[in-house]
N, C-alpha and C positions, 0 to 999 in steps of 0.2 A: 516614536520613530520606527519607521519600517526598516526591517533587517534585510541587508543585500548579501546573498549567499552566492552570487555568481563568481566571486573571487575565490571561493572555497574549492577543494578537491579532496576526494577521499584519499587518505593517506598523508595529507599535507600536515607537517609539523610546524605550528606556530609558536615562536620562542617565549612570548608572554602575553599578558591581557591587553597591554597597549597595542601591540602589534595586530592582536585579533580585532580590537575595536576599529582600527583603521580598515582592515579587510572588510569588516562588515558596515562600515559607514556609521559606526554607533559612538555615542559621547562616551568619554572616559569618566568613571564614577569610582567612588570609595565607599567604604563602610558597609551599611545595609543596603544602600542603593545598588552597589556593585553586585552583592550577592543576588539580589532580586533580578538584576539585569542577566547575569550569567545563567541563573535558573531559568529565565525566560528563553534563552537561546536554545534550551534543550527542545523547545517547540519546533525549531528549524532545522537542526542537526544533532547528531549524536557524537559525542567526544569523550575522550578519557584524558587524564591529567598525569603528566610526569614531571613532578616539581613545578616550576613556572610555565611549563610547555604545555600546549593544548594539541592534541592529536585528533584529527577529524576522521571519524570512522563511518559516517553515513550522512548523506544530505538528503532531507525529505523533499519530495515533490510538492507537497501541500503541508503547511504548517499545521501542527496539532491545535485544537481549540484552546482558548486562553481562559483559564478560571478567573471569574470575577468575584473577588472575596468582599466586596463592598456590599454585594447584595445579600439577600437572605441566605443564610448557610445551607439551606435546603435546595440548591441549584440543581438544574439538570445534570450538570458535570459531577457534582458531588454524588447525586443519587446513581448516575452511571457507575462511578467509581465503586461505591459501596456494593452494588449489585454484581458487577463484574469481578470484584475481588471474591465474593462468596462463591461464585460459579467456578472461578480458577481453583480454588480451595477443594471444592467438591469434586471437580475433575482429577485433581492430584490424588485425592484419597481413594478414587476408583481406578487408578492407574498406577499403584505401588509408588506414589509420591514422586513421580517424574514424568515429564511430557516432552515430545520433540515432534513439532508439527508446524506448518506454515500458518500464516494469518487466516486464510481462507477456512481452515479447520475449525479455528476458534470462533469465527464469526458466525459460521452456520451452527456449530455446537451450541451456542449461547443463544441462538435465534436473534442475532443482531442483524441478520439478513435472512432471506428464504432461498430456496433451491434455484430459483431463477436467477439470482444475482450473479453468480460465478459463471452459470452456464451461458449467460447472454453476453458477458464482457467482450468476446471476441465474435459476436454476431450482432453487433450494433446496426448495420444496415438492415438486416432481417427483422430486428426488433423495431426499427423505425417503421418499416413498411406495415408490420402487424398492428402497431399502435397508432399509425398515422401521425407520428411525431418527427420533427426534423432531427436528423443525426447528431447536430451540434449540441441540442438539448440533452440528449442521452450520453454523449461524451463528457460533457460538463458534470453531470450528475454523478457519473463514476469517478471524476477526478476530484470533485469535492468530498463525495461520501467516502472514498478509499482513505483520504487523509484524515478525516475525522474519526472514522471507525478505528483506524490504527492508533490515533491519539488516545481515544478511550481506553482501549486495550492495553497500551503500553503505560498509561498513567495508572492503571489499576496494578500493574506488575511492579511499578516504582514504589507504590504505597505499600504493597505486601512486603517488598524487600526492605524498605525502610523500617518496618516493625519486626524484621528478621524472621518472617514466615517462609520466605522463599529466596533462591538465588536464580538469576536468569541471565540469558545472553542471547544474541541474535548470531546465528551460524549460516555463513554463506553456502549455498548448496548448489550443485550443478546436475542437471539432467544430461546425461552423456552417453554416447554409443561406445561401448567397451567392445575391443576387437581381439579375438583370440585365433592364433593360426592353428590350422589342423595338421597333424602329422600322420604317416602310415605306419604300417606294422614295423618297420625298421627305425621308427622314430625320427625320420627326417620329414622335411616340409613337404606336404602334398600339393601338387601343381593342378591347375585347372584341367590340364589334358597333356597328352603326349606332345612334346616339342613346345609346349607353352611355358614361359617364364613367370606367369602370374601364379602367386600363392593363393591357395584356397584359404578363406578366413570366415570366422563365424562372429557376427556382431549382434550384441543385444544391449538394450537401453536400460540404464540403471541410474538411481539417484543417489548420490553420495556427497560428503562434505567437499567443498571446492579446496584445491591446494592453492598456495600464493601465486603460482605461474597462471593458474586458470583465472584468478580473481583479477589480476593484472591485465590479461588478455581481454576479459570481458569489459572492464572499465575503459581501457585505452580504445577499444574498438567502438564502444557506444559513444564515447567523447568525440571521436573522429567523425563518426557518422552524423552526430548532431551538428557539429560544426559545419560539415559538408553540405548539410541540407538547410543550414541557416537558422537552426533552432538553439536556444540557450539551454533548455532542460526538457525533460520527458513531458511535463506539463503542458508545454506549447505544442508538443507533437500531438497529445491527446486532444486538446481543444481545436487543433486544426483538422481533426478527423482523420489523422494519418497514422495513428498508432499501429493498426494492423499491418500496413504496408511497410512502416518503419521497423517493426518487430520482425517481420518476415525476412526483410533484408538483412537485419542484424543476425537473426539465427543462421542464415545462409552463410554469412562470412564466418561466424563463429564455428559452424560445423566444418567449413573448409579447413579452417586454421587449427582447430583443436578437437573435432568431433563432438562439440558442445552443442546441445539444442538450445538450453537457456540456463540463466542463473537466477535463483530466488533465495529466500531467507527463510530458515526454520527458527522458531523459538524454542530454546533449551531451557526447561523450568524444573528445578528441584525443589522439593519442600525441605526446610531445614529440619535436622533430626528430632528436636523437641517440639516442633510446631504442632504436629498433630495432637499432642496431649492437651492442647490449649482449646481444642474444639470440643465443645460441650453439648452442641445441639445438632439435631438431624436438619439438613438444608432441604427446604422445599423448592426444589429447582423449577418445577413447572410453573409456579407463581411468579418466581423471579424473572424467568425468561419472558413469561407473558408482559410483565410490567416493563422490563428492558426494551422489549419490542415496541410497545406503545409509546415509551418515552422518546426512542430514537425516531419512530415515524412522526411523531408530533412536532419534535425539534427541528427536523429536516424541512417539514412544510412551513413551520414558523419562520425559520431562516431564509427560505426561498421567498417568502412574502416580504421579508426585511430588505432583501437585495433588490426585489422589483421596485420597491417603494424609494429606496435610496436613488436608484437610476432615474425613476419618474422625477424626483426631486432635482437631480442633477441637470436635466434638460427641460425643467419647468418653464423656463424664459425663452424656449425656442419657439420661432414662429415658422409656419408652413411646414414643409418637410425637414425632418430633423437630420442634420449631419452628424451622425455617430462617430465618436473617436475610435471605437474598437467594435470588432464582431460581438464581443462579449456583452458591450453595452446594448447592442442592437437586440439581442435575443432576450436579455433581462427586461428591456423596456416594453416588450410586447405584453399586451393586457392579459394574454392567456399564460404567461409564464408561470404563475402560482399554481394554476390548474394543471399545467403540464407536469410540473414537479410533483404535485400531489398524486397523479396518476402513476408516475414512475415510482414512487414510495409504494403505492398500492400493489404494484406488479412485482417490484424487485426487493421490497423490505418486509411488507406486512407478512407475518408469520401464517395467516389464514389465506393467502393468495392462492389462487389456482395454479397448477404446474402447467406451464406454457411450453416446456420443451418439445413436446410432439407438434404443437403448432408452429413453432420457429423453424423445425426440420422441413415443414411443407411449404414454407415461404421460399419463393423462387429468388435465386440470387446466389452470388459467388460466395463460396465458404471461404473466410479468411483466417489465417493463422494468428493465435495469440493466447497468452495465458495471463492470469491475474494471481499471483502469489502473495 
């Protein structure tokens, strides 16, 4: 049964399991089935427990990939997890047992993506022109890959925490313009000029942990903007090709109301005191990263082929011109869909891909604002 998250909001406190099932449109279960069900919910949203209460902390735009334990234990997801766990541990050992960085840092550090991936996320129109690919395909690629890559990384963190190697949390951060007033020699406020009532200020952009008021402002503003534009979530914005415009408008409102450029999340990771004593071998990170990148590239292309075949089967009985039920179906039905995805993997994921940043800079077109944290 598909989970419905549209009734959830960050900060929502649900009084018990039964109430949460109602909100999610899920069946009420007990025993082991209930435990597995609650565990599966972690793919859709992050929550904490306070007695019987469920506190919603984050709702994912794209669900994390589901592990299929019925298959051979050496699945791609299990191999992902094992490799990423080793890479996290190695990075902790090289950084005095603690890390504090956004997802983009870890994806590039572990060769899960290449240097073009984050550079091109807010330059989709230019990338589309350069590769001669429809913008929708690229927006969908980022939407799917972001959720899957985040899921792989967080699954590795959860496994390391379960065996008591690490502690981790996601910390809301803000990029904000900090303003400081200037004073003169008598320590009074310096004005712009004689007869002018405007105070002279110095502003500089900083990154720091977001406070509760800033978090509420960002979430309420984003929610209102989504509702005003007729979208249910950010995924719909991305797939509509409106993310750069949406983000630019959101950032304009946030800057006006709170000097905030944007909010994102950092992962705060600590190695447990005794954990490093259990590490008995040197980690060959080069080979691990090479294997991981190959696995991710192969899996992305295989999944694109599966999506294409699924849509082809869905409309296999259609005669003449196909009447597609959604824009997504139309693009996935295209015979070239698997090849398009393969090209995007080669350009944005493959660790041996050529650096296209200079070429992107030479493509004519409007530069749009956006970030991918």
